[in-house]
C-alpha positions in Angstrom: 26.1 -45.8 6.1 23.9 -45.1 9.2 20.2 -44.6 8.5 17.6 -43.7 11.1 13.9 -43.0 10.9 13.4 -39.4 12.1 10.6 -36.9 12.3 10.8 -33.8 10.2 11.1 -31.8 13.3 14.0 -33.8 14.6 15.8 -33.5 11.2 15.3 -29.8 11.4 16.8 -29.6 14.9 19.7 -31.8 13.9 20.5 -29.5 11.0 20.5 -26.5 13.4 22.9 -28.4 15.6 25.1 -29.0 12.6 25.2 -25.2 12.0 26.2 -24.7 15.6 23.5 -22.2 16.2 23.4 -20.0 19.3 20.3 -19.2 21.3 17.0 -19.6 19.6 13.9 -17.5 20.5 10.3 -18.4 19.9 6.8 -19.4 20.9 5.8 -22.9 20.0 2.6 -24.4 18.7 1.3 -27.8 17.7 2.8 -27.6 14.2 6.4 -27.5 15.5 6.0 -29.8 18.6 8.4 -32.5 17.1 11.0 -29.8 16.5 10.7 -28.5 20.1 10.9 -32.1 21.5 14.1 -32.7 19.4 15.6 -29.4 20.6 15.1 -30.6 24.2 16.6 -34.0 23.6 19.5 -32.6 21.6 20.1 -30.0 24.4 20.0 -27.1 22.0 19.5 -23.7 23.5 16.0 -22.4 23.0 14.2 -19.6 25.0 10.5 -18.8 25.2 9.6 -15.2 24.6 6.3 -13.5 25.3 5.8 -12.1 21.8 7.1 -13.4 18.5 8.2 -9.9 17.5 10.5 -9.9 20.5 11.9 -13.2 19.4 13.0 -11.9 16.0 14.3 -8.7 17.6 16.4 -10.8 20.0 17.7 -12.9 17.2 18.5 -9.8 15.2 20.6 -8.2 18.0 22.4 -11.5 18.5 23.3 -11.6 14.8 24.4 -7.9 14.8 26.7 -8.4 17.7 28.1 -11.9 16.9 28.0 -11.9 13.1 26.5 -15.4 13.4 23.1 -16.4 12.2 20.3 -15.5 14.6 17.4 -18.1 14.8 13.8 -17.6 15.8 10.6 -19.6 15.4 6.9 -19.1 15.4 3.7 -21.2 14.9 1.4 -20.6 12.0 -1.0 -17.6 11.6 -0.5 -14.9 14.2 2.8 -16.4 15.3 4.2 -16.1 11.7 2.6 -12.7 11.0 4.0 -11.3 14.3 7.5 -11.8 12.9 7.0 -9.3 10.0 8.3 -6.1 11.6 11.4 -7.8 13.0 12.1 -9.5 9.7 12.0 -6.3 7.8 14.4 -4.8 10.3 16.8 -7.6 9.6 16.2 -7.4 5.8 17.0 -3.6 5.7 19.8 -3.8 8.2 21.5 -6.9 6.7 21.2 -9.1 9.7 21.7 -12.9 9.0 18.6 -14.6 10.3 16.8 -17.9 9.9 13.1 -17.8 11.0 11.3 -21.1 11.2 7.5 -21.0 10.8 5.0 -23.8 11.3 2.3 -24.0 8.8 -1.0 -25.8 8.2 -1.3 -29.5 7.5 -1.2 -29.8 3.7 -3.9 -32.5 3.7 -6.4 -29.9 5.2 -5.1 -26.6 3.9 -7.7 -24.0 2.9 -10.5 -25.7 4.7 -10.7 -23.0 7.4 -8.0 -24.6 9.7 -7.5 -22.7 12.9 -5.2 -19.7 12.5 -4.5 -20.5 8.9 -3.5 -17.6 6.7 -1.6 -16.9 3.5 1.5 -16.5 5.6 4.0 -17.4 2.8 2.7 -14.5 0.7 2.7 -12.2 3.8 6.3 -13.1 4.7 7.9 -13.2 1.3 8.5 -9.4 0.8 9.9 -9.2 4.4 12.8 -11.5 3.7 15.5 -12.4 1.3 13.7 -15.7 0.6 10.9 -18.0 1.8 11.9 -21.6 1.6 8.8 -23.9 2.0 9.6 -27.5 2.9 7.4 -29.7 0.7 9.4 -32.9 0.8 10.6 -34.2 4.2 13.7 -35.8 2.7 15.0 -32.4 1.5 15.2 -30.8 5.0 19.0 -31.1 5.3 19.5 -29.6 1.8 17.0 -26.7 2.4 18.4 -25.8 5.8 21.9 -25.5 4.3 20.3 -23.3 1.6 18.7 -21.1 4.1 21.9 -20.5 6.0 23.8 -19.9 2.7 21.3 -17.2 1.6 21.2 -15.6 5.1 25.0 -15.1 5.1 25.9 -14.3 1.5 25.9 -11.0 -0.4 24.2 -8.5 1.8 23.1 -10.7 4.7 19.5 -11.0 5.6 16.6 -13.1 7.0 15.4 -16.3 5.4 12.1 -18.0 6.4 11.9 -21.8 6.5 8.2 -22.6 6.3 7.4 -26.1 7.7 3.9 -27.6 7.2 2.5 -29.6 10.1 2.6 -32.9 8.3 6.3 -32.3 7.4 7.3 -31.6 11.0 5.2 -34.5 12.4 5.9 -36.9 9.5 9.0 -39.2 9.4 11.4 -40.5 6.9 14.7 -42.5 6.9 17.7 -40.1 7.0 21.4 -40.9 6.4 23.4 -39.5 9.3 25.9 -38.2 6.8 23.3 -35.7 5.5 23.4 -33.7 8.7 26.3 -31.5 7.9 26.8 -27.7 7.4 29.0 -25.7 5.1 31.4 -24.0 7.4 31.4 -20.8 5.4 27.6 -20.3 6.2 27.9 -20.3 9.9 28.5 -16.5 10.0 28.4 -13.5 7.7 29.9 -12.6 5.4 30.1 -16.2 4.2 32.0 -15.2 1.1 33.9 -12.0 0.1 33.9 -10.4 -3.3 36.3 -7.9 -4.8 35.7 -5.1 -7.3 37.2 -5.3 -10.9 40.6 -3.7 -11.3 39.4 -1.0 -13.7 36.9 0.3 -11.1 39.5 0.3 -8.4 42.0 2.2 -10.6 39.3 4.8 -11.4 38.5 5.2 -7.7 42.2 5.6 -6.9 42.6 8.4 -9.5 39.8 10.3 -7.8 41.1 9.8 -4.3 44.7 10.5 -5.2 43.7 13.9 -6.6 41.4 14.9 -3.7 42.5 17.5 -1.1 39.3 17.4 1.0 37.9 13.9 0.7 35.3 12.6 3.2 34.5 9.0 3.8 30.8 8.3 4.6 30.5 5.1 6.5 27.3 3.0 6.9 26.3 -0.2 8.6 27.8 -2.2 5.9 31.2 -1.6 7.5 30.1 -3.7 10.5 28.4 -6.4 8.4 31.8 -6.9 6.7 33.8 -6.6 9.9 35.8 -3.9 8.3 36.1 -1.3 11.0 39.7 -2.0 12.0 40.7 -2.0 8.3 38.8 1.2 7.7 40.4 3.1 10.6 43.9 2.0 9.4 43.0 3.2 5.9 41.9 6.7 6.8 44.8 7.1 9.2 47.1 6.2 6.4 45.4 8.6 3.9 44.4 11.4 6.3 40.7 11.1 5.3 38.0 12.2 7.8 35.1 9.9 8.5 31.4 10.7 9.0 29.0 8.0 9.8 25.3 7.1 9.8 23.6 5.9 13.0 24.2 2.3 11.9 27.8 3.1 10.9 28.8 4.5 14.4 32.0 2.7 15.3 33.4 2.6 11.7 36.2 4.4 13.4 36.3 5.4 17.1 34.1 8.4 17.7 36.9 9.9 19.7 39.4 9.6 16.9 40.8 12.9 15.5 39.5 12.1 12.1 36.0 11.4 13.2 33.4 14.0 12.0 30.6 12.2 13.8 27.1 11.7 12.6 26.0 13.2 9.3 22.6 14.0 7.8 19.5 15.0 9.7 21.3 15.0 13.0 25.0 16.0 12.9 27.9 17.7 14.7 30.2 19.1 12.1 29.9 16.6 9.3 27.4 18.2 7.0 29.6 21.2 6.4 32.5 18.9 5.6 30.4 17.0 3.1 29.3 20.2 1.4 32.9 21.4 1.0 34.4 18.0 0.0 36.0 17.5 -3.3 35.4 13.7 -3.3 33.1 11.5 -1.3 34.0 7.8 -0.6 30.8 6.1 0.5 31.3 2.7 2.2 28.5 0.3 3.0 26.0 3.1 3.2 22.5 3.3 1.5 22.4 7.1 1.6 18.9 7.1 2.8 16.5 9.9 3.9 18.0 10.6 7.3 21.6 10.3 6.2 21.1 12.8 3.3 18.6 15.2 5.0 15.8 14.0 2.7 18.2 13.7 -0.2 19.4 17.4 -0.1 22.8 17.0 1.5 25.1 15.6 -1.2 26.6 18.5 -3.2 26.2 18.4 -7.0 29.2 18.0 -9.1 31.3 16.3 -6.4 32.7 12.9 -7.5 31.3 10.0 -5.5 33.1 6.6 -5.1 30.4 4.2 -3.8 31.6 0.9 -2.4 28.9 -1.6 -1.5 28.1 -5.3 -1.6 24.6 -4.7 -2.9 24.8 -3.5 -6.5 21.2 -2.4 -6.5 22.2 0.5 -4.2 24.3 2.2 -6.9 22.3 5.1 -8.3 19.3 4.6 -6.1 19.9 8.1 -4.4 23.0 9.5 -6.3 24.8 8.3 -9.4 28.3 7.3 -8.4 31.2 8.5 -10.5 32.8 5.1 -9.7 30.9 2.0 -8.3 32.9 -0.6 -6.5 30.8 -3.7 -6.2 32.6 -5.6 -3.4 32.8 -6.6 0.2 33.7 -3.5 2.3 36.8 -5.0 3.9 38.2 -6.3 0.7 37.4 -3.1 -1.1 39.1 -1.0 1.5 42.2 -3.3 1.4 42.4 -2.9 -2.4 42.2 0.9 -2.2 44.8 1.0 0.5 47.2 -1.2 -1.5 46.7 0.8 -4.7 47.2 4.1 -2.8 50.1 3.0 -0.8 52.8 4.6 -3.0 51.1 8.0 -2.5 50.0 7.6 1.1 52.8 9.5 2.8 52.5 12.4 0.4 48.7 12.5 0.6 48.7 12.3 4.4 51.2 15.2 4.6 49.2 17.3 2.2 46.0 16.7 4.2 47.5 17.3 7.5 46.1 20.8 7.9 42.7 19.4 6.7 42.8 16.8 9.5 43.7 19.6 12.0 40.7 21.6 10.7 38.4 18.6 11.4 39.7 18.1 14.9 39.5 21.9 15.6 35.8 22.0 14.4 35.0 19.0 16.6 36.6 20.6 19.6 34.7 23.8 19.0 31.5 21.9 18.7 32.1 20.1 22.0 32.8 23.4 23.7 29.6 24.9 22.2 27.4 22.1 23.6 29.3 21.9 26.9 26.5 23.6 28.9 23.9 21.1 27.7 26.2 18.1 28.4 26.7 19.4 31.9 23.2 20.7 32.5 21.7 20.3 36.0 18.2 21.1 34.9 15.2 19.1 36.1 13.6 17.3 34.4 16.8 16.0 33.0 18.3 17.3 29.8 18.8 14.5 27.2 22.3 15.8 26.4 23.3 15.4 30.1 22.0 11.8 30.1 24.1 11.0 27.1 27.1 12.7 28.6 26.7 10.4 31.6 26.6 7.4 29.3 29.9 8.4 27.8 31.5 8.6 31.3 29.9 5.4 32.6 30.3 2.9 29.8 33.5 1.1 29.3 35.3 0.9 25.9 34.0 -2.6 25.3 30.4 -1.9 26.3 27.5 -2.6 24.0 24.8 0.1 23.9 21.5 -1.0 22.4 19.3 1.8 21.2 15.6 1.6 20.5 14.0 3.3 17.5 13.1 7.0 17.3 14.0 9.3 20.1 16.5 7.0 21.8 18.5 6.1 18.6 18.7 9.8 17.5 20.1 11.1 20.7 22.5 8.2 21.2 23.5 8.3 17.5 24.4 12.0 17.9 26.0 12.1 21.3 27.2 8.7 22.4 30.9 8.1 21.7 32.4 4.7 20.9 36.0 4.7 21.8 37.3 1.9 19.6 36.5 0.8 16.0 33.8 -1.9 15.7 30.2 -2.6 16.6 29.7 -1.2 20.1 26.4 0.5 19.2 23.4 -1.6 18.2 20.5 0.5 16.9 17.5 -0.8 14.9 17.9 1.4 11.9 16.8 -1.1 9.3 13.2 -0.4 10.0 13.5 2.0 13.0 10.7 0.3 14.9 10.2 1.2 18.5 9.9 -1.7 20.9 13.3 -3.1 19.9 15.4 -2.0 22.9 14.4 -4.5 25.6 14.3 -7.7 23.5 17.5 -6.7 21.7 19.3 -6.4 25.0 18.3 -10.1 25.6 19.8 -11.1 22.2 22.9 -8.9 22.7 23.6 -10.5 26.1 24.0 -14.0 24.5 26.6 -12.6 22.0 28.4 -10.1 24.4 31.0 -12.6 25.7 31.1 -10.8 29.1 30.9 -7.2 27.7 28.4 -5.0 29.6 25.1 -4.5 27.8 23.1 -1.3 28.3 19.9 -0.5 26.5 18.3 2.9 25.9 14.6 3.0 25.1 11.7 5.4 25.3 8.7 4.9 27.5 6.5 4.3 24.4 9.0 1.7 23.1 9.3 0.0 26.5 5.5 -0.2 26.8 5.5 -2.3 23.6 7.8 -5.0 25.0 7.8 -4.8 28.8 6.5 -8.3 29.0 10.1 -9.4 28.1 11.2 -8.3 31.5 9.8 -11.6 32.6 11.9 -13.4 29.9 15.1 -11.6 31.0 14.4 -12.3 34.6 13.7 -16.0 33.9 17.0 -16.3 31.9 19.0 -14.5 34.6 20.2 -11.7 32.3 21.8 -8.8 34.3 21.8 -6.1 31.7 20.7 -2.5 32.3 17.9 -0.8 30.4 17.5 3.0 30.7 14.0 4.4 29.9 13.8 7.9 28.6 10.6 8.8 30.4 8.9 11.9 29.0 5.3 10.6 29.4 4.8 10.8 25.7 5.5 9.2 22.3 8.3 11.7 22.3 9.4 11.7 18.7 5.8 12.1 17.4 5.0 14.8 20.0 8.2 16.7 19.0 7.3 16.5 15.3 3.8 17.7 16.0 5.3 20.7 17.9 7.6 21.4 15.0 4.9 21.3 12.3 1.8 22.5 14.1 3.0 24.3 17.3 1.8 24.1 20.8 -1.8 23.5 19.9 -1.1 20.6 17.5 -0.7 17.6 19.9 -2.9 14.6 19.1 -2.6 11.1 20.5 1.0 11.5 21.6 0.8 11.7 25.4 1.1 8.8 27.7 0.1 8.3 31.4 2.9 9.1 33.8 4.2 5.7 34.9 6.8 4.7 37.5 8.7 2.1 35.6 11.1 1.4 38.5 8.1 0.1 40.5 6.9 -1.9 37.4 10.4 -3.5 37.3 10.3 -4.3 41.1 6.9 -5.8 40.7 8.2 -8.1 38.0 11.1 -9.3 40.1 13.7 -7.1 38.5 15.6 -4.2 40.0 14.1 -0.7 39.5 15.8 2.6 40.0 14.0 6.0 39.4 16.1 9.0 38.5 14.7 12.5 38.8 17.9 14.5 39.4 20.9 14.5 37.0 23.3 13.8 39.9 21.5 10.5 40.4 22.4 9.2 36.9 25.9 8.2 37.5 25.3 6.0 40.6 22.3 4.5 38.9 24.3 3.5 35.9 27.1 2.2 38.0 24.7 0.0 40.0 23.2 -1.4 36.8 26.5 -2.0 35.0 27.7 -3.9 38.1 25.4 -6.6 36.9 23.5 -9.3 38.7 21.1 -12.1 38.0 18.1 -9.9 36.9 17.8 -6.8 34.7 18.1 -3.3 36.1 15.5 -0.8 34.8 16.6 2.8 35.3 13.6 5.1 34.8 14.9 8.6 33.9 12.6 11.6 34.0 13.6 13.8 31.1 12.4 17.0 29.7 8.7 17.2 28.8 9.2 20.2 26.5 8.5 19.0 22.9 10.6 21.8 21.4 13.7 20.3 23.1 13.0 16.6 22.6 14.7 16.2 19.2 18.5 16.6 18.8 18.7 19.6 16.4 16.2 19.0 13.6 14.5 21.7 11.5 11.3 21.6 9.4 13.3 21.2 6.2 14.5 17.8 7.4 11.1 16.4 8.1 8.6 18.1 5.8 
């Protein structure tokens, strides 16, 4: 037995090394100095960010792309409270994260220590669990617990709260204690299966359905189930509609893809309304997906498959609830339906042709907008250029609001899997740039392109310095409409042309901003300039490329097909 006297900070760092963590993002403070020193000596990868919220966004995107646990840290007080928005994104989106927060010295707590707050109470509702380290010797055990919680069930964020005296204190540690459970290195750490009675009941409904529709959410990607799902629907002849987070559940270009459903959609809502059975997989059926809870037709049987049992009945009572991992549930359904698959596929052949025909007709109807040469640039034309420029393996990161809605509707992934990374858990703007940083570390050479609005970019543009310092050659496209575009469009929708308030921004040349920060800036004012700008950015380099695209300023045309019933 080998025993060494170690600081709490070093014990923490050694446990992260045992869990083979990827890049960590954070801003240090006195409370965690021993941890930072150990990270340096152990040669772990840690990057300074300019805002703690950006650190948790970067960790979230890393986790979404890799499936591994994202790690971030912050000092006490404002450092910890700055994490809240990103932690709620991870909680709602199911991203496995461990966030380390320094806290006050327990010998002096609640004596007006600098930056002290009730941060444990503040953080608790934003995460799956807050684990406060009260005994230094328990650090190995509690780190293992944090990773186990982050990766099991519906994945999510866990906070490790480390008081100053724990990080700076020391204790003898047995080297054998610094180990990890292999299953907790990535999500899902364990897979569950539904009971056979529920599977049989679901199979009876699906076997008798002539016009079933599968509604896919982000849980498909959390489970790594996209390939399985595409094989299943091909074998059964079932069309798939997806949420913004579920894009890539099957390839958007697949003949059975009905595209986005809900508030923004192509052809999917009509299919849902005429379905005789709905199979919901890894989808929370939230406000946008259901057009404020009005989309799902009454009387149509619903088979709801989800890892989180508390989602059953939250929006619609399922006829059958399958409490299981998405991949395992799809496999069980495929196995049980296998004897009938050929017959069902043949009977639904004309249904599949109908779906493909509707999609082709939709594409023809929007063709003029996709090819528009108007100036300022039409958003549909911009997204059309994305579809032409991005390779099949590209990763498109979409900021909240305006950017995510247009990309969710019009961007086409061409293979199953997570190629589209939106922040739909909390839909906060400011995600795009820091998420590109995190995605780059998980991309494995895949090109990374971000799409953000000017309002969202303003929130995090300081991270251009971070990306330049780290030598990350991703591309970020700014939808520049000199406004908080989503808000302005909604004001126009509800109050008309005289109803704008606090939604306009100063016209800014973000290409010049990028140049001034040592990055590459390209300003695009003509639609013919989009393709060469994207090509230049995707070609890469050692610094980010910022493409500043001047898009329509007309509020009535900013949102992709929304009406007042969907937002009132």
